[in-house]
KEKOLTOR-164666 format. One record per residue: residue number from 0; y, z, x of N, C-alpha, C, O, CB in turn. Coordinates in nm, 2 decimals. Atoms other than C-alpha are relative to their C-alpha. Glycine has a CB too. Layout:
<roses>
ROSE   seq       ny       nz       nx      cay      caz      cax       cy       cz       cx       oy       oz       ox      cby      cbz      cbx
ROSE   NUM        Y        Z        X        Y        Z        X        Y        Z        X        Y        Z        X        Y        Z        X
...
</roses>
This chain:
<roses>
ROSE   seq       ny       nz       nx      cay      caz      cax       cy       cz       cx       oy       oz       ox      cby      cbz      cbx
ROSE     0    -0.03     0.12     0.02    16.18     8.06    11.32     0.15    -0.01     0.04     0.23     0.08     0.01    -0.03    -0.05    -0.14
ROSE     1    -0.14     0.02    -0.05    16.51     7.92    11.50     0.07    -0.07    -0.14     0.00    -0.12    -0.23     0.01    -0.12     0.16
ROSE     2    -0.08     0.03     0.10    16.80     7.84    11.24     0.11    -0.08     0.05     0.14    -0.08     0.17     0.06     0.13    -0.06
ROSE     3    -0.14     0.05    -0.05    17.10     7.62    11.24     0.07     0.07     0.05     0.14     0.03     0.15     0.07    -0.05    -0.09
ROSE     4    -0.10    -0.09    -0.04    17.30     7.93    11.29    -0.03     0.05     0.12     0.06     0.11     0.18     0.02     0.09    -0.08
ROSE     5     0.03    -0.05    -0.13    17.11     8.02    11.60     0.06    -0.10     0.10     0.13    -0.08     0.19    -0.15     0.03     0.01
ROSE     6    -0.04     0.09    -0.09    17.17     7.69    11.75     0.16    -0.01     0.02     0.22    -0.02     0.13    -0.06    -0.13    -0.05
ROSE     7    -0.16     0.00    -0.01    17.56     7.69    11.65     0.04     0.10     0.08     0.13     0.08     0.15     0.08     0.00    -0.14
ROSE     8    -0.04    -0.11    -0.06    17.59     8.02    11.79     0.01    -0.01     0.16     0.08     0.06     0.23    -0.09     0.10    -0.05
ROSE     9    -0.01     0.02    -0.12    17.49     7.87    12.12     0.10    -0.11     0.05     0.18    -0.11     0.14    -0.11    -0.01     0.02
ROSE    10    -0.07     0.13    -0.03    17.62     7.52    12.12     0.16     0.00    -0.01     0.23    -0.08     0.05    -0.05    -0.10    -0.10
ROSE    11    -0.15    -0.02     0.03    17.96     7.63    12.01     0.07     0.08     0.12     0.20     0.07     0.13     0.03     0.09    -0.13
ROSE    12    -0.04    -0.07    -0.12    17.98     7.85    12.33     0.03    -0.09     0.14     0.11    -0.06     0.23    -0.12     0.08     0.03
ROSE    13     0.01     0.08    -0.10    17.94     7.56    12.55     0.12    -0.09     0.02     0.16    -0.15    -0.08    -0.11    -0.06    -0.02
ROSE    14    -0.12     0.09    -0.03    18.24     7.38    12.74     0.01    -0.13    -0.06    -0.09    -0.20    -0.06     0.00    -0.04     0.14
ROSE    15     0.00     0.13     0.07    18.35     7.08    12.55    -0.07    -0.03    -0.10    -0.05    -0.14    -0.16    -0.01    -0.10     0.07
ROSE    16     0.07     0.03     0.11    18.11     7.10    12.31     0.08     0.05    -0.16     0.13     0.16    -0.17    -0.16     0.07     0.03
ROSE    17    -0.06    -0.04     0.13    18.24     7.09    11.94    -0.11    -0.05    -0.12    -0.19    -0.14    -0.10     0.16    -0.06    -0.02
ROSE    18     0.08     0.01     0.13    18.07     7.08    11.58     0.06    -0.11    -0.09     0.18    -0.11    -0.12     0.01     0.13    -0.08
ROSE    19    -0.06     0.13     0.08    18.11     6.75    11.36    -0.10     0.01    -0.15    -0.22     0.04    -0.14    -0.02    -0.17     0.10
ROSE    20     0.08     0.04     0.10    17.98     6.69    11.01     0.01    -0.14    -0.03     0.12    -0.19    -0.05     0.02     0.07    -0.11
ROSE    21     0.02     0.16    -0.01    17.85     6.31    10.99    -0.09    -0.03    -0.11    -0.21    -0.03    -0.07    -0.05    -0.06     0.14
ROSE    22     0.09     0.06     0.07    17.70     6.18    10.68    -0.10     0.09    -0.06    -0.22     0.06    -0.07    -0.05    -0.10     0.07
ROSE    23     0.07    -0.12     0.05    17.58     6.51    10.54    -0.10     0.05     0.10    -0.20     0.10     0.07    -0.07    -0.03    -0.13
ROSE    24     0.08    -0.06    -0.11    17.44     6.61    10.89     0.09     0.10     0.09     0.20     0.06     0.11    -0.07    -0.12     0.09
ROSE    25    -0.06    -0.07    -0.13    17.56     6.87    11.15    -0.02    -0.05     0.11    -0.14    -0.07     0.14    -0.04     0.12     0.02
ROSE    26     0.04     0.05    -0.15    17.58     6.75    11.49     0.12     0.05     0.08     0.24     0.06     0.04    -0.01    -0.18     0.01
ROSE    27    -0.10    -0.04    -0.13    17.73     6.86    11.82     0.04    -0.11     0.09    -0.05    -0.20     0.12    -0.07     0.11     0.09
ROSE    28    -0.05     0.12    -0.07    17.92     6.63    12.04     0.07     0.08     0.11     0.11     0.20     0.10     0.09    -0.11    -0.08
ROSE    29    -0.08    -0.03    -0.09    18.08     6.64    12.37     0.07    -0.14     0.01     0.01    -0.24     0.03    -0.07     0.05     0.13
ROSE    30    -0.08     0.12     0.02    18.37     6.38    12.34    -0.06    -0.08    -0.12    -0.08    -0.02    -0.23     0.01    -0.08     0.13
ROSE    31     0.06     0.07     0.09    18.21     6.12    12.14    -0.12    -0.02    -0.01    -0.17    -0.08    -0.11     0.03    -0.10    -0.01
ROSE    32     0.14     0.00    -0.02    17.87     6.17    12.25    -0.09     0.11    -0.06    -0.09     0.23    -0.04    -0.02     0.00     0.13
ROSE    33     0.07    -0.12     0.07    17.63     6.33    12.03    -0.12     0.05     0.08    -0.20    -0.03     0.11    -0.05    -0.04    -0.15
ROSE    34     0.13    -0.07    -0.05    17.38     6.59    12.19    -0.09     0.06    -0.07    -0.20     0.07    -0.03     0.02     0.09     0.08
ROSE    35     0.09    -0.06     0.09    17.24     6.77    11.90     0.03    -0.05    -0.14     0.15    -0.06    -0.18     0.01     0.15     0.01
ROSE    36    -0.04     0.04     0.15    17.21     6.66    11.52    -0.14     0.04    -0.07    -0.25     0.01    -0.04     0.06    -0.18    -0.02
ROSE    37     0.08    -0.07     0.10    17.03     6.85    11.25    -0.04    -0.12    -0.08     0.03    -0.22    -0.10     0.08     0.12    -0.08
ROSE    38     0.03     0.07     0.14    16.83     6.67    10.97     0.10     0.08    -0.11     0.16     0.19    -0.10    -0.19     0.02    -0.05
ROSE    39    -0.08    -0.05     0.10    16.99     6.70    10.66    -0.04     0.13    -0.08     0.03     0.21    -0.13     0.01    -0.11    -0.09
ROSE    40     0.08    -0.12     0.04    16.73     6.96    10.54     0.01     0.11     0.11    -0.02     0.23     0.08    -0.14    -0.05    -0.02
ROSE    41    -0.02    -0.13    -0.10    16.81     7.15    10.87    -0.14     0.06     0.06    -0.14     0.17     0.12     0.08     0.14    -0.10
ROSE    42     0.12    -0.01    -0.03    16.45     7.15    10.94    -0.06    -0.03     0.15    -0.15     0.02     0.22    -0.04    -0.07    -0.08
ROSE    43     0.04     0.06    -0.14    16.44     6.94    11.25     0.13    -0.03     0.07     0.23    -0.08     0.02    -0.08    -0.13    -0.03
ROSE    44    -0.12     0.04    -0.08    16.68     6.89    11.55    -0.03    -0.09     0.10    -0.12    -0.08     0.18     0.05     0.11     0.07
ROSE    45     0.01     0.10    -0.11    16.74     6.60    11.73     0.07     0.01     0.13     0.18     0.06     0.11     0.04    -0.12    -0.05
ROSE    46    -0.08    -0.06    -0.11    16.86     6.63    12.09    -0.01    -0.10     0.11    -0.10    -0.19     0.10    -0.05     0.15     0.05
ROSE    47    -0.02     0.09    -0.11    16.95     6.44    12.40    -0.10     0.04     0.08    -0.11     0.16     0.12     0.13     0.00     0.07
ROSE    48     0.11    -0.03    -0.09    16.65     6.39    12.62    -0.05    -0.14     0.07    -0.07    -0.23    -0.01    -0.11     0.07    -0.08
ROSE    49     0.01     0.12    -0.08    16.56     6.12    12.88    -0.12    -0.08    -0.06    -0.23    -0.03    -0.09    -0.01     0.02     0.15
ROSE    50     0.11     0.09     0.10    16.38     5.83    12.71    -0.13    -0.03     0.09    -0.23    -0.06     0.03     0.07    -0.16    -0.04
ROSE    51     0.13     0.02    -0.07    16.13     5.79    13.02    -0.08     0.13    -0.02    -0.19     0.13     0.03     0.01    -0.04     0.17
ROSE    52     0.12    -0.12     0.00    15.97     6.15    12.94     0.00     0.03    -0.14    -0.07     0.12    -0.18     0.04     0.15     0.09
ROSE    53     0.03    -0.03     0.16    16.01     6.13    12.57    -0.15    -0.01    -0.06    -0.20     0.08    -0.13     0.08    -0.11    -0.08
ROSE    54     0.14     0.00     0.06    15.65     6.00    12.49    -0.10     0.13     0.05    -0.18     0.19    -0.03    -0.07    -0.15     0.06
ROSE    55     0.08    -0.11    -0.04    15.49     6.27    12.73     0.05     0.13    -0.06    -0.04     0.22    -0.07     0.00     0.00     0.14
ROSE    56    -0.05    -0.09     0.06    15.70     6.52    12.57    -0.08     0.02    -0.14    -0.14     0.12    -0.16     0.14    -0.01     0.00
ROSE    57     0.06     0.01     0.14    15.57     6.43    12.22    -0.15     0.03     0.03    -0.20     0.14    -0.01     0.01    -0.16    -0.08
ROSE    58     0.15     0.00    -0.04    15.21     6.38    12.35    -0.04     0.14     0.04    -0.15     0.18     0.00    -0.03    -0.10     0.11
ROSE    59     0.02    -0.13    -0.05    15.22     6.72    12.52    -0.01     0.09    -0.11    -0.09     0.18    -0.10     0.10     0.03     0.09
ROSE    60     0.01    -0.10     0.11    15.30     6.91    12.20     0.05    -0.06    -0.12     0.16    -0.05    -0.16     0.08     0.14     0.03
ROSE    61    -0.05     0.08     0.12    15.29     6.69    11.88     0.04     0.10    -0.11     0.13     0.07    -0.19    -0.10    -0.10    -0.04
ROSE    62    -0.04    -0.10     0.08    15.31     6.98    11.67     0.14     0.06     0.00     0.18     0.13    -0.09    -0.09     0.10     0.02
ROSE    63    -0.13    -0.05    -0.03    15.65     7.07    11.80     0.11    -0.14     0.00     0.20    -0.16    -0.07    -0.01     0.08     0.16
ROSE    64    -0.08     0.11    -0.02    15.79     6.75    11.89    -0.03    -0.15    -0.04    -0.15    -0.18    -0.06     0.00    -0.01     0.12
ROSE    65     0.02     0.12     0.07    15.84     6.39    11.75     0.07    -0.10     0.07     0.16    -0.06     0.14     0.04     0.00    -0.14
ROSE    66    -0.10     0.09    -0.03    15.98     6.06    11.84     0.10    -0.02    -0.10     0.08    -0.01    -0.22    -0.06    -0.13     0.03
ROSE    67    -0.11     0.03     0.09    16.32     5.98    11.69    -0.04    -0.12    -0.11    -0.15    -0.17    -0.11     0.13    -0.04     0.08
ROSE    68     0.03     0.12     0.09    16.36     5.71    11.41     0.00    -0.12     0.08     0.02    -0.12     0.20     0.11    -0.02    -0.11
ROSE    69     0.01     0.15    -0.06    16.32     5.36    11.50     0.14    -0.04     0.05     0.16    -0.09     0.16    -0.06    -0.11    -0.12
ROSE    70    -0.12     0.03    -0.03    16.69     5.31    11.49     0.05     0.09     0.11     0.15     0.05     0.18     0.08     0.01    -0.11
ROSE    71    -0.03    -0.08    -0.12    16.72     5.59    11.75    -0.06    -0.01     0.12    -0.02     0.05     0.22    -0.01     0.11    -0.02
ROSE    72     0.10     0.02    -0.13    16.46     5.48    11.99     0.08    -0.05     0.13     0.03    -0.03     0.24    -0.14    -0.12    -0.03
ROSE    73    -0.04     0.05    -0.12    16.72     5.30    12.22     0.09     0.11     0.04     0.16     0.08     0.14     0.08    -0.13     0.00
ROSE    74    -0.07    -0.09    -0.06    16.90     5.63    12.29    -0.10     0.09     0.05    -0.22     0.09     0.03     0.09     0.06    -0.08
ROSE    75     0.09    -0.07    -0.08    16.79     5.90    12.51     0.00     0.13    -0.11     0.10     0.21    -0.12     0.07     0.03     0.18
ROSE    76    -0.01    -0.08     0.10    16.69     6.12    12.23    -0.16     0.04    -0.04    -0.26    -0.03     0.00     0.08    -0.08    -0.10
ROSE    77     0.13    -0.03     0.03    16.38     6.31    12.09     0.02     0.12    -0.12     0.14     0.16    -0.13    -0.08     0.05     0.14
ROSE    78    -0.02    -0.09     0.12    16.33     6.57    11.79    -0.11     0.08     0.00    -0.22     0.04     0.01     0.02    -0.06    -0.13
ROSE    79     0.10    -0.11     0.00    16.17     6.90    11.76     0.03     0.09    -0.13     0.14     0.13    -0.18     0.01     0.09     0.14
ROSE    80    -0.01    -0.07     0.13    16.08     7.10    11.45     0.04     0.14     0.03    -0.02     0.20     0.11    -0.13     0.00    -0.08
ROSE    81    -0.04    -0.10    -0.04    16.26     7.40    11.45    -0.09     0.13    -0.05    -0.06     0.24     0.01     0.12    -0.01    -0.03
ROSE    82     0.09    -0.12     0.01    15.99     7.64    11.29    -0.11     0.00     0.09    -0.19     0.09     0.09    -0.06     0.00    -0.14
ROSE    83     0.09    -0.02    -0.10    15.78     7.56    11.58     0.05     0.05     0.13    -0.02     0.03     0.23    -0.06    -0.12     0.02
ROSE    84    -0.08    -0.03    -0.12    16.02     7.69    11.85     0.04     0.13     0.00     0.07     0.18    -0.11     0.12    -0.08     0.01
ROSE    85    -0.07    -0.14     0.01    16.14     8.04    11.94     0.12    -0.02     0.07     0.14    -0.12     0.13    -0.09     0.11     0.05
ROSE    86    -0.12    -0.01    -0.04    16.48     8.14    12.05     0.02    -0.06     0.16     0.10    -0.14     0.20     0.04     0.14    -0.03
ROSE    87     0.00     0.03    -0.17    16.41     8.11    12.45    -0.03    -0.16     0.01     0.03    -0.23     0.09    -0.13     0.09     0.10
ROSE    88     0.01     0.16    -0.02    16.28     7.73    12.39     0.12    -0.06    -0.04     0.19    -0.14     0.03    -0.11    -0.06    -0.10
ROSE    89    -0.12     0.07     0.06    16.56     7.65    12.17     0.13     0.00     0.11     0.19    -0.11     0.12     0.04     0.07    -0.13
ROSE    90    -0.10    -0.04    -0.10    16.82     7.79    12.44    -0.02    -0.13     0.10     0.08    -0.20     0.12    -0.01     0.16     0.07
ROSE    91     0.03     0.09    -0.11    16.64     7.55    12.70     0.03    -0.15    -0.05     0.09    -0.24     0.01    -0.15     0.03     0.06
ROSE    92    -0.04     0.14     0.05    16.66     7.24    12.48     0.14    -0.03    -0.01     0.19    -0.14     0.02    -0.06    -0.03    -0.13
ROSE    93    -0.13     0.00     0.02    17.01     7.30    12.39     0.08    -0.04     0.12     0.16    -0.13     0.13     0.04     0.12    -0.06
ROSE    94    -0.09     0.01    -0.12    17.15     7.35    12.75    -0.06    -0.13     0.08     0.02    -0.18     0.16    -0.01     0.13     0.10
ROSE    95     0.05     0.10    -0.08    16.93     7.07    12.89     0.08    -0.14    -0.06     0.14    -0.22     0.00    -0.16    -0.01    -0.01
ROSE    96    -0.07     0.12     0.06    17.06     6.82    12.61     0.17    -0.01     0.04     0.24    -0.11     0.07    -0.02     0.01    -0.16
ROSE    97    -0.17     0.02    -0.04    17.44     6.94    12.67     0.03    -0.03     0.13     0.14    -0.09     0.16     0.08     0.12    -0.01
ROSE    98    -0.01     0.04    -0.15    17.37     6.91    13.04     0.01    -0.15     0.03     0.08    -0.19     0.12    -0.13     0.04     0.08
ROSE    99     0.00     0.15     0.00    17.31     6.54    12.99     0.11    -0.08    -0.02     0.13    -0.19     0.02    -0.09    -0.04    -0.09
ROSE   100    -0.13     0.09     0.04    17.64     6.46    12.85     0.13     0.06     0.05     0.24     0.01     0.03     0.01    -0.01    -0.17
ROSE   101    -0.16    -0.04    -0.09    17.91     6.66    13.05    -0.02    -0.03     0.15    -0.13    -0.03     0.21     0.05     0.17    -0.01
ROSE   102     0.01     0.00    -0.16    17.99     6.62    13.40    -0.06     0.11     0.08    -0.03     0.23     0.05     0.13    -0.03     0.07
ROSE   103     0.06    -0.08    -0.10    17.79     6.77    13.67     0.08     0.11     0.02     0.04     0.22     0.00    -0.02    -0.06     0.13
ROSE   104    -0.09    -0.12    -0.03    18.09     6.99    13.77     0.02     0.10    -0.12     0.07     0.21    -0.10     0.12    -0.04     0.04
ROSE   105    -0.03    -0.08     0.12    18.11     7.13    13.42    -0.15     0.08    -0.02    -0.15     0.20    -0.06     0.05    -0.09    -0.14
ROSE   106     0.11    -0.10     0.00    17.75     7.25    13.43    -0.01     0.10     0.10    -0.05     0.21     0.07    -0.11    -0.06     0.01
ROSE   107     0.02    -0.08    -0.10    17.76     7.38    13.76     0.10     0.13    -0.01     0.07     0.23     0.04     0.01    -0.08     0.13
ROSE   108    -0.07    -0.10     0.02    18.05     7.60    13.66    -0.01     0.06    -0.10     0.05     0.16    -0.13     0.11    -0.02     0.02
ROSE   109     0.05    -0.08     0.11    17.90     7.69    13.36    -0.13     0.10     0.03    -0.15     0.20    -0.02    -0.05    -0.11    -0.11
ROSE   110     0.10    -0.06    -0.03    17.59     7.79    13.53     0.06     0.13     0.10     0.02     0.25     0.08    -0.11    -0.11     0.07
ROSE   111    -0.04    -0.11    -0.12    17.77     7.99    13.83     0.08     0.11    -0.10     0.06     0.23    -0.07     0.13    -0.08     0.14
ROSE   112    -0.07    -0.10     0.06    17.99     8.18    13.55    -0.11     0.07    -0.08    -0.09     0.19    -0.07     0.11    -0.05    -0.09
ROSE   113     0.07    -0.05     0.08    17.70     8.25    13.32    -0.15     0.05     0.04    -0.21     0.14    -0.01     0.02    -0.08    -0.10
ROSE   114     0.15     0.00    -0.06    17.36     8.21    13.52    -0.08    -0.09    -0.10    -0.20    -0.08    -0.12    -0.07     0.16     0.00
ROSE   115     0.10     0.08     0.10    17.26     7.96    13.26    -0.02     0.04    -0.14    -0.07    -0.03    -0.22    -0.14     0.01     0.05
ROSE   116     0.03    -0.07     0.14    17.26     8.20    12.96     0.12    -0.03    -0.08     0.21    -0.09    -0.02    -0.01     0.17     0.00
ROSE   117    -0.12     0.03     0.10    17.51     8.15    12.66     0.11     0.10     0.03     0.22     0.08    -0.03    -0.05     0.01    -0.16
ROSE   118    -0.10    -0.10     0.01    17.70     8.45    12.75     0.06     0.01     0.13     0.15     0.10     0.15    -0.06     0.13    -0.05
</roses>
């Protein structure tokens, strides 16, 4: 099972990414934009995701993914149950969410430097 510490270890290495604690929840931001947010109990992770693909994601694997709360439906956002994913899938979700909120040049530089991995 993936934990907050697993996600933190990756997200903290990404350019322009920083951790914030807001209303009892751990979140990761780039500037003022939140791209990852844990539930208060740490069992779920909200992540930046294209609105137009969100329903298909949830329909494809409802045991893993969920729609965000009604108040968050206006955002590019989806939710994953951490117990349902492995570290490889977590890396993909975190990197894709981060890539949605940073300039393309930052993503390109990161990929060129690391090959897309966290190291």
